[in-house]
N, C-alpha and C positions, 0 to 999 in steps of 0.2 A: 284233381291231381291224384292219380292212382299209383300206389307203391307197388313194386314188383312182388308177385306172390312168393311166399316162403319157398326157398329151394330153387328158385328160377334165377339163372345168371344172365343178366343183360349187360354186364360190364363190357365196354369196348364196342358195343353195337351202335351204329348211327341211329338217330331218332327219326321216326316217321310220324307225321310228315316232316320232311327235311326243311331247314330254314331257307327262305327265299332271299334273293338279292333285292333289297328294297329300292335300289336304283331302277329296277325293272319290276315294279310291284304287281303287274298284271300277268307276269310269266311265272310258271312253276319253278320250283327250286332247281338251281343249276345242276345239282348232283344227279337229278333224274336222268339226264342225258347219259351219264356214265352207267347208271343202273340199267338202262335199256341196252347198252352195248355189251355189258359183261355177260359171261355165260351163266346159264341158270337163272336163279332169282336172288334178290338181295335180302339177307337177314338183317332185321332192324328191330328196334324196341318201339312198340306201339302201346301207349297207356300202361307202361310197365311190363308188358308181355313181349316175349320174342315172337316175331312173325316173319313169314316169307312175304316180302313185298313184290307184288306182280305189277310190272311197269310197262310192258310192251302190249300194244293193242291186241294182237292175236292171242297172247297168253291170257289177258284179262277175259276176253270173250270165251276162251276155252275153259278157264277156271270157273266162270259164272254159269256154265251150262254142263259141267262135267258131273256125272252121277256120283262120283266118289267125293265130291266137294259139297259140304252142307252149309246152309244158312242158319241152322239151329245151333246157336252158340251157348245154350244153357249148360251150366256146369263148367264152362270155360270162361266166358265173358260175363255171363249172367248167373245169378243164383239158381240152383235147381228148382226152387219153389216158385220162381217168378212166373206169373201168368204168361202164356205164349202171346206174342205179337206177330202179326202176319209177315212182316219183313224178316223175322227171325225164325221162320218155319219152312219146312220142305213140303212139296206136294206129297200126298193129296190134301193134307191139312191146310197148307198154305192156300191152295186154290179154293178150298171150301170157305175159309174165312174171308178171303179176298172177294169172293162172289157176293158176300153180304154187304160189301162196301161199294162195289163197282158202279152200281146204277146212279150214284150221286156224282160220279166223275166222268160220265159219258160225254161224247161230243155234243149230243142233243141237249143234255142238261146244262153243259157249260155255255153253249150258244144262247140258251135262254137267259143266262146270267150276264151276257155281254152288255146289254143296256145299263144294268145296275153298276157294272165295273166302270163303264165309261162315265157314268154320272159321278161315281166316287172320285175318279181321277180328276175330273174337272172341279168338283167341290173342294178337294184338297188343294188344288192349284189356286182356286179363288181365295182360300184361306191364307195361302202363302202370300199372294199379291196384296191382300188386305192387311197383312201384318208388316209390310215394308218392302224393301228391295233385296233382302237376303234371308237365308234360312239354312238350317241343317236339313238337307234333303232326306236323310235317313229318318229323322223323327217327324218331319212335316209331310212326307210323301211316300217314300219307299216302304216304310214299316206299316203305316196305317192302312194302305190299300189291301194287301194280302191278309192283314189281321182282321179287318172288317169282313172281307169275303169269307174267310174260313170260319169266323165267328157265326155269321149268318147261316152258313151251310151246316155247321155242327149243332147250332143252337146254343152257343156259349155267349152270354151277354157281353156286348162290346164294351160296356162300362168297366168290365174286368180285364180289359186288354193289357193295361199297364202291369197288372199283377202277373198275368201268365207270361208276358214278354220278359219281365225281370227274372222270374223263376226259371224259365227256359234258358235264358242267357247264362245263368249260373250252372245249370245242369250240362250245358254244352261247352263250358269253359274247360280248357286243357290245363289251366293253372290254378283253378279254385281248389281249396282244401277239401278233403273228403267230408269233413263234418259240415262244411258249408253246402256242399252238393247234396248231402243226405237231408239237411234241413229244407233246402229248396224242393227236393223231391217229395218230402213228407207234406209240405204245405200245398204243393200243386196237386198231388194225388188226393189229399184230403178235400180240396176244393172240388175236384172232379167227382169224388164219391158223393159229396153233398148234391152236386148238380144231377147226377144220375138218380139219386133218391127223389129229388123234386120232380124230375121228368117221369119217373115211374108212377107217381101219383097224378101228374098232369102232363101227359105227353103232348107234344106240339108237332108242327110240320118241319122236322129237322132230322139230321142223320142220327144223332144220339137217341132221339125218341124212337126212330125206326128200329135201331138195334135193340132197344128195350122191348118194344111191342112185338117185333117179329122174331127175335132170337133169344132175348133174355127170358121172356115170358114162356117160351116153348122149351127152355132148357138147352138150346143150342149153344148159348154162351152163359158164362158166369158173370156176376156183377164186376168182378176183378178184371175179366177179359174185356168187358165193355169199357171200363176205365182205362186200361192199358192201351187199347187200340184207339180210343178217343184222344189220349195223350199224344200218341204217335202222329195222328192226323193233325192235331192242333199245332204241334211242334213243327212238323215238316211243312204244314200249310202256310205258315207265315215266315219262318226263319229263312228258308231257302229262297223264296221269291223276293222277299224284302232285300236280301243281300244281292240278288241278281239285278234288281232294279237300280240299286245304288251303284254297284260296281259296273254294271252295264252303262249307266250314265257317265261314269268316269271314263270308261273306255271310249265312248263316243266323243266326249270332250277332248280326249287326247288324239282323236282322229276326226278333225273338223270337217273334212271333205265327206267322209261317210255320214257324219251327223247331219250334214246338210241334205244329203240324198234321202235319208230316212225322214227328215222333217218335211221334205217337199213331195213325197210320194203318198198316194192313197191306194196303191196297188197291194192287195193283201198278200200276193205271192212274194213280192219284193220284201215287204215287212217281215214275212215269215222267214225268209232266208237270212235277214239281218239277225233275227232272234236266234236262229239255230247256230249261226256262226259265233254269236256272243256266248251262247251256252257252251260250245266247244272250246272257244278261245279262253274263257275264264274258268270253267269247271270248278265251281266253288265248293262242291262236296269233296274235300280233299283228304278225309281220314276216317270216314264212318263206315265204309263198305268192307266188312270183314267176313271171312268164312273159316271153316275148320274142316280138315280132311277126315272123312269117316274111315278111310283105309289108305294104305300106301298108294300114291299116285305120282306120276311124272307130269309136271307142268313146266313148259318152257325149257325142257332139258334138265329140270331140277327134280330130284326125288324128294317128295314131301311125305313124311311119315304120318301114319294115322294118329290123330289127336293134335297135330301141329296146326297152327293158325296161318291164314293167308290174308293179307290186306291188299285190296284192289286200289292201285295208284291211278285213279281216273284222270287226274290232270296230266300225268305222264303219257297215258295211253292216248289221250286226245291230241297230244303234241308229237305223236310218233310218225316220223317221216316214212315209215314202211306202210302207213295207212293213208296219209294225205300229204300232198306235196307242199313244201314250204310251210310247215305246220306252225312256225312261230310268227307268221305274217297274218294280220287281221284282214281277211279277204271275204267280203260279203257276197261275192259272186261264186264262191266255191260250193261244191255239192258235199254237204256234211251229213247226209243220211247215214245213220249207223253210229253217230257219235255216242260217247259214253256218259254224257252229263247226267242222264237219268238212269244210269246203270245199263244192264244187258240181261236178256233172257226173261224168264217168267217173273223175276223179282224187279223188273223195271218199275220206276216210280209210278204209283197208282194215280197221283195227282198231276201227271205231266200235261194232260190236256188243259187243265185249269191253269197251271203255271204258264204255259205258252200263251193262253188267252190274256192273262194279266200282263205279261211282258209285251205282247203285241199291241195292247192298248196303252199301257202306262208310259212306255218310252216315246213313241211318236207323239202322243198327246202332250207330254212335257215339252218336247222340242218345238212343237207348233205354238203352244200357248206362251212359251218363254223363249223366243228366238235368240235373245241375247244372253242365254244361260252361260255362265262361266264359273270356274272355281274361284272362291273368295280367298283362298290361301294357297301358297305354293304346295305342290304335290308332296314335297319333302316333309311337310308338316302334318300330313294325314296319318291317322293311326289305323294301320291295317290289322285285320283279325287273324294274325298268325297264332294268337292264343286261344282261338276258338276252333271247334270241329267243322264249322262252316266258314269259309273264307269270305272276306268282304272288307268294308270299312266301318269303323265304329261311328264315325260322323263324316258327313260330306258337306262342308260349308260351301254354299253357292250364292251367287248374286245374279241379277238380271237387269 
C-alpha cells in the first residue's frame, strides 16, 4: 500500500484499477465502458500517484509505441538508484538486456520443454486424485506447474517455491503495508543474492548461471542487475500463468459447452484459439503496465505533459468494441490476433511463448483427466484477487 507522494493531490480521483462488479467477476470494471467513451483519457489514482488511464485499444497501442512515451519509470515509480530491469527500460538498452534473456524463451526452447510440462501436469493431477475427490486447484495444480517450470529454467530450487510464492504475493499486494512489502522484498532479494553467489562459484545449466558466466563475468551486467532481472522472471514466470490456469478453468466451468469442446479436441490450432480468447477475455494483468511521458504528447486527444504518468488499461482495451465485435462475449471462434494480454510493441511479455505452451497443456489435460470437474462452492463464495496487481482467484475449490 503506497501513500501519495508529498505534494501530490489525488483527492477526488477514481482509483485504478477500478472495482469490479463481483456478480460478473470475469468482466472488467463496469466503469471502464464510460472511460472508453469519454473524450481524452481518464485521470485516476494508481498506487497513490495521479496517472492518465489509457482505456481504448487504439490509444493503448499508440501509447506503447510512441517515442515520447517511456517505460523507464526510475525517479517516478522507482528509486533513482534501483538497478535497471528490462521491462522498465527503453531501447537500445532494453533491447540489449532483453537479448541476453531471449534464447531461453524461444519457440524451439519451449517446444523442447513440452514433454516435461505435460509430465508435470499429469503428475499433479495424479496427486490430486490420490488425495481424494476435491482440492484447491490453485495450490494443487495452477500454481505448482508454472512455479516448477520457471524454477527449472532459472535454476531456482523448487524446494524454495513456497518461500518465493509467499514473498512475491506480498510484494504484488495492493493492500499490504509498506513495511510488510519492504520486508518481503528484503528477504526475497537477499535469497536471490545468495543464489547468485552460489552459482558464481558453481554454475549449472540454467538461465541465472548463463547470465553470470556470459554477462556478469564480462562486466556486461552487475550482480544487482542479475538479481533484479532474475526476480522479474521468477515473479512473472509463475504469478501470471498460475492465475491464468485457475481463472481460465473457472471461465471454462462457467461455459460448459466450450469446456466440452476443449476437452474433446486434440487439434493444436483449436486449442491455441481457446487459449488466445481466454487471454483476451480475462486479461489478468490489470494494473502493472505503466509509462511516463518524456515530453508533451497527445494520446487519444488528451494532452499529457512531460513527466506525467500513463497506466495502460489492458482489460478495457481487450474489451473495446472498436477493436473486436461483441467483446463481452466469450467466443473461442473469434480472431483475437493482436490482443493486449501480453502488452504491445517491443515490451511485449518475454515469456509469452512459454506461457502459451503451459496454458495449452494445462487446461485441456485437466479437462480430459477430470471430465467431471466442477466448482465445489458457489461462485459467490470465491475470493477474487482485486487486492492484487494480477487478477485471479485466491483459491478455487473444485471436485470431480
